N, C-alpha and C positions, 0 to 999 in steps of 0.2 A: 504493500500500500504506500502510495506517495504521501510523504509528510506534508501537511498543509502549511500555508502562510497565514498568519493573522495580521490584519491591517487595521490599526487603531486610527479613527478619524475624529479630529476635533470638530466641534459643532459651531465654531465662530465662522460665519461666512459660508458660501456654497463651494468655494474653490477646492477645499480639502476633499469634500465628497466627490466632486467631479473628477479630480485627479485619482482618487482611490478606485472609483469604478472603472476608469480607463485602464489603470494598471492591472486591476483584478481581471478584466477581460483579456488583456494581453497575456497574463500569466495562465489563465484558463486555456488559452490557445496553445500554450506550451505543455499542457497537461499537469500544471501545478495548481491544485485547488487553493482558493483564497477565501477566508471568512472576514467580512467587514465587521468591525466592532465600533460602536459609538452610540450617541443619543440621536436618533433619527426622526423624532417627532416633527412633522411639518416639512420634511425633506423628501425628495423623490428618490427612492432607492430601487425603482423598478428595473434599472439597467444593470443591477448587480448580477453577476453570472453564477454566484454560489450562495452559500449560507450567509445570513446576516444576524449578528448578535446585538440586539438592541439593549443598551445599557441604561440603568437608572440615571436620572439627571444629577449632576454634581453641583449645580448652581445654588447659591444661597437664596436668591430670589429672582424675580423676573427682570429686575433692573441690574442684572449681573454686570460687573465691570472688571472681572478678573482678579479682584482682591479678596483675600480670605479673612481679613479683619483681625489676624493674629498679631499680638504684640511681639511675639517671638516665634521663630520656626527654625528647624534645621536649615543650614545654609545651602543644602543641595536641592531644596524644594522651592517652587513658586507658589503653589496653591494647596494648602493642607489644613483646611478648617477643622476644628474639633467638633465632635458630637453631631456628625452629619451622616445619617443613615444611608442616604443615597450613595455617598462615596464608599462606605463599607461594602454595600451590595455591588457597586460598580467594580471595585478592585477584586472583590471575591469572585465575581462571574468571570473576569479575565483570567484569574488564577485557576478556577475550576476548568475553564475551556482549555487552558494550556496543559493541565494535568491529564485531561481526558484525551486530547488530540495529539500530544507530542509534536508540536509545530517545529518545522525546520527554521523558522524565522518569524519575528514580529516586526512589521513596519510601523513606525510611530510617527503620525502626522497630525498634530504635534502635541507633546506633553513631556516635560521633564520627569514628572512623577511616573508615568507609564513606562518611559525609557528605563528608569531605575527599577521599576517592578519587573520588567522583563529580565534584567540582569539578576535580580533576586530569585526569579523563577528558573534561572539557568538556561534561558532561551536567548540565542543570538538575536541581535536587533539591528535594524537599519533605520536610523533616526533621520527624519527630514530636517534639513537646515534651511530656514528661510533667510531672506535678505536682511541686511541691517547689521548693527553692532550688537552681537550676542556674546559678550565676554563676561557677563555676570556669572556668579558661582553655579547656580542651578543649570544654566545652559552648558557650561563647560563640563560639569559632572555628567550630564546626560550624554554629551559628546564622547567623554572618556568611556562611559559604560557601553556605548554602541560598538558593534563590530565594524560598521562603516556608516558614513553619513551620505545622505542623498540631497543634492541641491536641485530643485525643480526649475532650473533656469540655466542658460548658457554661462560658461565661465566668464565670458566677456561682460556679463552683467553683475558679477560678484562685486559687492561694495561694502563699505563700512570697515571697521577695525576687526580684521579676522586673523587670529594667530596662524602662523605657518603650519603648525601640526594639524590644525583643523582643516585647512585647505588640502593638505596632503591626504587626509583621511576621507575627503569628500569625493563622491562620484557625481560629476556634473552631467546631469541627464538632458539638459535642454528643456524646452517647453513640452509639457506632457498633456496634450489635448486628446480628445476622443476621435472617433471616426468623423471625417469632414462631412458636414451637412450638404444637401443639394443647394448649390449656390446660384444666385442670379449672375448672368454673364457679364454685365457691365455696370459701372458706377453711374448714378443718375444725378449726382450733385448734392444729395442730401447730407445733412449733418446728423449723426446719431450720438446721443448722449446716453451713457450707461451708468446706472447706480446699482451697486451690489447689495447683497444682504448684510454684509459686515459693517456698513457705514450708516450715516444718518439719513441717506436718501436725498431727494431733491426737494426744493421749495418751488411751488408753482409760480409765485410772484417773480422769483429770480429767473425762471425759465421763460416767462412771458417777456421780461425785459431783454433777455438774450435774443429771443426770436424776433422781437421788434427791432433790435439793433442791427440784425442781419436779415432783412425782410425778403431778400431775393433767393434765400435758401429754404428748403423744407427742413424742419427740425423734427426728429423722431426721438422720443425719450423712452428708454427701457428701465424698469425698476420702480421702486417705491417713490411716490411724490406726495407731499402733503401741502395743504393750504388751499386757498380759494382765489378765484379770479376768472375773468373771461379770456380764454385762450384765443390768440389770433389764428387765422386760417392756416398759417404755415407751421403751427405747433401741433404735433400729434403725440398723445400719451398712450403707450401700450401696456403699462403696468409691468408686473413681473413676468418674464418669459424664461422657460427652462433652458433654451439654447439660443444664445444671442447671435450666433454666427450667420444664420440666414438673414437677420436684420442688418448685420454689419456689411454683408456682401455688396449691396448697392451703394454704400456710403462713400462719399468723397473725403469725409473727415470724421474721425471718431473722437469723442470727448469723454474722458472718464478718469478714474483713479488708476493707481499703479498696482492694483491687485493682480495676483498670479493669473486668475482666470481670464481677465480682460486683456492683459498684456499677451498672453498666449494666443488668444483669438486674433488680436491685432497683427501679431507677427505671422501667424499661419495664413492670414488673408492678405498680408502686405498692405495694410491700411495706414494712411497718414493719420497721425495721432497727436492730439492736444491733451497732454497728460496733466491732471490736477491731483497731485499726490495728496492722500488723506493722512491725517495724523494717526500713527500706529505706534505701538510699543516697539522699542529698539530701532526706531527710524526705518522700519521695514520698507515702506513705500518711498520714502525720501531717498534712500540709498539706491533703489531700483530706478527711480526717476532721474537721479543724477547720472547714472550709467547710461540710460537711454539718451539723455541730452548730450553727454560726452561723445557718444557714437554718431550723433546727428540723426537718431532714429525717432525723435519726438520733439515737439515744442513743449516746454514746461512752464506752468504758472502755478504759484502757490496760492491756494484758496480760490473761492469762486470769483471770477472776474467781475469787475464793475461793468455796467452796461456800455460805457464809452470805450472799453478796452476790447470788446468782442470783434469789431471789424478788423482790427490789426492782428489779433490773435488768429482769427480764421484765415486771414491772408497768409500769415506765417506758416500755419499748418498746411495749407494747400500748396505751399511752395516746397514742402519736404519731398525728398526722393524716397518713394515707398520701397524701393529696392533695398534700402539699408535695413529697415526693420524686417523685411521679408527674409533677408539672409540670416537673421538670427534664428529662424525656424528650421529645424532639421526634420525632414519627412520621416526619418527612421528613428526618431528619438524615443518613441513609445516602445517599439519593438526592441531597440537596443537596450533600453532600461530594463524591460522584462527579462531579456537574456542575461543581463548582469545580475539581476535578483535571483534568477534560476541558478546561475553559477555560484552565487554566494550561498544559496541553500545547499548545494552539493558540497561546497568547501567546508561549511560549518557542520554539516551532518555526518 
């Protein structure tokens, strides 16, 4: 019997789950079973090719900000609140699954606590390393505990203060997207604005101002939008969509944050990109945005632009060479990464 892979998925944002499903499907094609583990309430897991272990929620409340409220905690942990039944059940289920299934590997995307749990369970781990400066003690201990690290971006986009030994331990996988969607053949001049699950979403008033500032372009907005107002005819709100790529295909310019999912789609489709990096822990999006700007792959603006700034920003975005960002996408990245994980399973087993 082929020993399975366990894949732990963090619930912040949709990018972690999209990446996990894509890799699980690629592993399945190699004959390596993969069980996804995480809290999946409200998320679409229909694309998972194998078992799904739904874990109890570990959040303190609905306004979760990633803080555990502890005055003191061991220096190897980020989030370890006391007297939380959900966390006990969560970690217990992961441990029980490992004891029953004898996994060859656990992929951790992302959690310092689960990375250390895998080591305690004597299971080799592949820990996902996101962008930004992650030199705090919990990250470094999770990296030490891992057999290898996985960076879901090209090495050219690595940024922030990264120790040499962390880089040497990292498998740079490139952008890990799923199977390309059926795409429109040509751009039609539209501007597509994307808001992900992990951020605050868009404000209708600000979108109205942007569309009115560039009235000769159709604006299409994907993701959550709040507020009230009368939208002009060139502003179209689509709400949350599971797959943004068919909507991005006809775009002449894409506007959005520097989250993994959107940057992956922009590169795969070779889209001109106006990047508005959102505040994230460890400067994750800022580090990625700086790398894109350095390569000439995107125009960067911090914060939502004022109405008067839109015409110039749109013009700058449209002047980009889309070939630069397209060259960051490797068509074989997903298959190559699945092959590397399979090899790691065999080496550690």
